N, C-alpha and C positions, 0 to 999 in steps of 0.2 A: 504494500500500500504506500502511496506517495507520501510526501512530507506531512507528517502529523505530529502533534505533541500529545503526550499521554497525560491526561488529567486523572489522577487516581482519587476516586471519591469513595470514601467509606460510608456505605449506607446501611446502617443497622436498623432495619425496619421494625417499628413497633406498631403495626397495624392491627386493628381489632377485627374480630369475627369474619372470616371468609374473604378477607382482602387478599392481596397478592401473595402473602406469606413472608416470612422473615428471611433476610439475607444473613447467612451464617458466616460468610466471608466477605471481604471488601468487594464492593461493586465498582468496577473500573470503567470509566468513560473515556474513550479516546476522541479527541476533538481537533479539528483544524486549528492551527495557531492563529488564523485570521479572526476567529471568534471564540477562542477558548475562554476568554474573560466572561463572555456572555453565558457560556455553559456553567461556569463557576457561580455566576449570579443566580442562575436557575437552580443550581444545586443548593445554594444557601436558602433560597425560598422554599425548596422542597424540605430542607432540614427543619424549617420552622413548623412543618406539619408533623413533627415527631420523628425525624430522621437525623442521625448524627453524621456529620461530614468530617472526614479526615483523610489521611494518606493510607494507601494500600498497595499491594503488589499483585502479580499474576497476570494472566491474559485478560484482554479487554472484553467487556460484556456488551457495551453499547458504543456505537460509532455515531458521532455528530459531525457532519462534514457537508461539503458542497454536493449539489445534486449529482454531479458527475462521479464523485467518489463513492457516494452511496449506491448509485446505479451499478457501478463496477462491482461493489461488494455483493449486491444482489445477484448479478449475472454470473458471478464466479462461484456462487454457493457459499460465500463467506458470511452471509447474513440470511435471516429468515424472511421469506417472501411476504409474509403477512404481518410484518412487524414495523414497517417504515411509516414515519409520520412527517408531515410538514411542520417546520418550526418557525421559520422567518424568511423574509426577503430583506437582505442587507444592501442598501445603496452604496455606491462608490462616491466619494467626495474628494476634492482637492483641498487638503489642509494646508493653510498658509499661516505664517506667524501672526500673532495678535497685531492688529493695526494694518495688516496687509501691506507691508512696505513696498512691494513690487506693483501694487495697485492693479492686480489682475482681477477680472470679473468672470473669467471662464477658463477651463482647461485649455481650450484652443488658443486663447490669448497668452496664457502662460507659456505654451509651447512656441508660439510665434515670437515671443520676447526672449526665448532662450533661457527661461528660468530653470535652475537645476531642480529636478524632481526625482524623488526616490519612489520606488515601487516594490511592494513585497515580493520576495522570491518564493513563490508558492504556486503549485499547479492550479489552484482555484483562481489565480489572478490571470488566467488565460485571456479573457476578454479585454481586460485593461492592458495587458502586455501587447496584444495584437493591435490595439488602437494607437499605441505610442511607439510601435516598432520602428527602429531606424532613427529615432530622434536622438541627437548627439548628447544632450544634457539630461537624458532620462537614464537612470541606472537602477538595476535590480539590487535590492539590499535586504538581507534577512532582518536588519534592524530598522526598516523603513518607518516603523511606528514612532521612532524617536528623531527622525530627520526633520529639519526645519520646515521644508516644503515637500509634501508627499501625496501621492495618489493612493488612497486607502479606502477599504470598506469602513463604514461609519463605526463599526465595532472596535476599530483600532484608532480612530481619529480623536485622540484625547488632546484637549487644549487648542489654542490657536483659533482661527476662523475657518469655517467649512463652506466650500463653494460646490454647489451641486454639479453633477456631470450627467451625461447621457449614457454612460456605460450601464449595461444591463445588470440589475442587482444580483447579488449572489443568492441562490436558492438554497437555504439550509434545511437539511433533513436529518432525522435520527433513525437509527435502525438497530435491532438486536442482532449481535453477531452469533453465528451458529456454534462457535466454540464455547459460549457461555455455559457455565455450570450452575447458574442460578437464573434461569430464564424468567421465572415469575417476577423476581425483583427487577430484572433488567427491563422486562415489558412494562412494569409499573412506572419506572422512571421515564422510559421512552414515551409512554402515554401521557405522562405529566408534561413533558416538553412540548407535546403536540396540543395540549389543552389550552384553553384561554388563559388560565393562571400561569402556566409554564411559558407561553408565548409572551405574556406581559412581563414576566420576570426576565426573560431573555432580552426583550427589547429595551428594558430599563437600563441595561449596561451601556447603551449607546443611543437610545431613543431611535432604534433602527428597524422597527417592524414595518 
């Protein structure tokens, strides 16, 4: 599976009568680094409903990633076909420093002015990368989130000013991986991510729903 960061989320479920059942081992959620902070925000919200969140090890139970990555997991048998849910649509923005010193009003203008722009080095950034391909002052950077001016999904765009773009939003989905040894707990968390409450918690990390 392409570049992903592993968020280990210990979910010791304390659900009453007939719910999904208790997780005896850490429930591990693997998420794209482009929106891992939003998955963590969702997990914290889930924890407020009687679930403890902490570190854990082992194989991943749930994958939260772009539509392309989730589809690949489903097609290769790495995930259960009946377990995927829609989580969010995350728009791309051009983040510029506070005060917008270059006085750019759009991505096209920034490119025309030769503003140096960082772009996340991630497979899910394909659409953004294709749009700016060949531009001299655009560079792929694993640390694009901390660059002064960057083309980012809103989930990474902390601080500065955000200029909307026409790049197709990232479609985020969650799916239960077929290697999970605690499917009930994994399905419960994936279902939460796809619920109104889960989507609201995910969106709150970057106001990106």
